[in-house]
N, C-alpha and C positions, 0 to 999 in steps of 0.2 A: 489195816486201819480199824480202829475200834470206834463204836458209836457211843456217845455220852448223851443221855436224855435229861433235860433240865428237871422235869418233874417225874422221875421214875427211879426205880432201884437199878443201880449200875453195878451189877455183879459181873466180874470178868473172870474167865477161866481159860488159860492158854498155856502153852509150853514155854519154858524158859531154860536157861542154862542152870545146871545144878547149883544149889545154895544150901548152906547150913546156918545162915544168919537168923537171929531172932527178930531183927528189925530191918525192914526194907524202906527205902525212900523213893518216892515217885517224883521225878523232875519233869517239869513242863515248861515249854517255851511257846507263847502265843505267836503264831506265824504272821499275824497282822501287826501287832503292837510290839513284838519282840520283848515282851515282859516275861521274865523268868519267875517261876514259883516252884515251891516244893511242898510235898505232902508226905507225912509219915504213914506207912502202912504197917500197923501193929497187929490188927486182927486179920490174919490170913491163914489159909491152909496150903500146905505144899506136899504133894505126893512125890516122894523121891524116886519111886520105881518108874513113874512115867514122866517125871519133871513137869508136873502140872501145878501151876500156881492159881489160886482162887482168892479174890479179895473184892471188897466193895470200895468203889472210888467216889470221891466227892471233890468237885472243883468249885471253890467258893465264888470265884469271879467270872464264871462261864456265862457267855451270852450266845444266843442262837446264831449259828453260822461261824462261830470261832473254830479254828483248827490249831491243834497243839502238836509240836514235836514232843515226844515223851520217851523217857527211859527210866528203868528201875535199877537202882544200885543197892547192893547188899552190904556195903561198907568196904569191900575190897575191889569189886569189879562190877561192871554193868552186866545184868543178867537178861535184859530185854530192851529192845528198841522198837519204836513204832510211832504211829500218829493216832490222834483222837480227834474226831469231829463232833461238834455239839449240835444237837437237834432238839426240837420241841417234843413233847410226849406224843407217842404214836397211838392214835385211836382208830385208824382206818382198819378195815377188814383185811386179814391176812389171806393169801391165796389158798384155795382148796384144790386138791388134786383128785382127778377122776381117772381111774385105771380103765383103759379101753381095750383090754386084751381078753378074749379075741375080738378083733374089730368086726362086729356084726353090722354096725352102722357107720356111716361116714360122719366123723366128728371133727370140727374145726376149733382150734383154740380161740377163745374170745378174751382179749386182753381186758376189755371193759368189765367183764364179770369175774376177773381173776380166776379163770378156769384154764387148766393146762392139761395136755395129754402126756402120760407117762408110758413109754414103751419099754418093756423089759426084754 
C-alpha cells in the first residue's frame, strides 16, 4: 500500500518488473465509487540494474480517505500492482529512537512521547 498526501510531494520509489518503455501509464480505480482514471507517467527514472522505478504522482480528484486499486502498464504488460490510500498532509512529530545499549537504567517505551527502545 502506498500513501498519497493531498498537500505534499508524492514521490514514489519501488521495485517493478523490468521495462524498457518510454511512457508508463498509471491506472486507478476508486474502491468506493468504482470510477476508473488514468494518468500518464512521463517524467520517471528507472534503474534497470535494481528494477527501481521512481516517479511523482498526482491524483486530480483525490479526497481524504479514498483508496485506489492501482497498476502501472508499460504498453505491453502490467509492471506493478498495488493500492494507494489518500491522507491529509502529515505535520505530527515523527518518532525518535533512543539506543539503550548497554542497559544501565530501566527504560520503558512511552507511546505518547513517540520514544522507543532499539536493542541490537
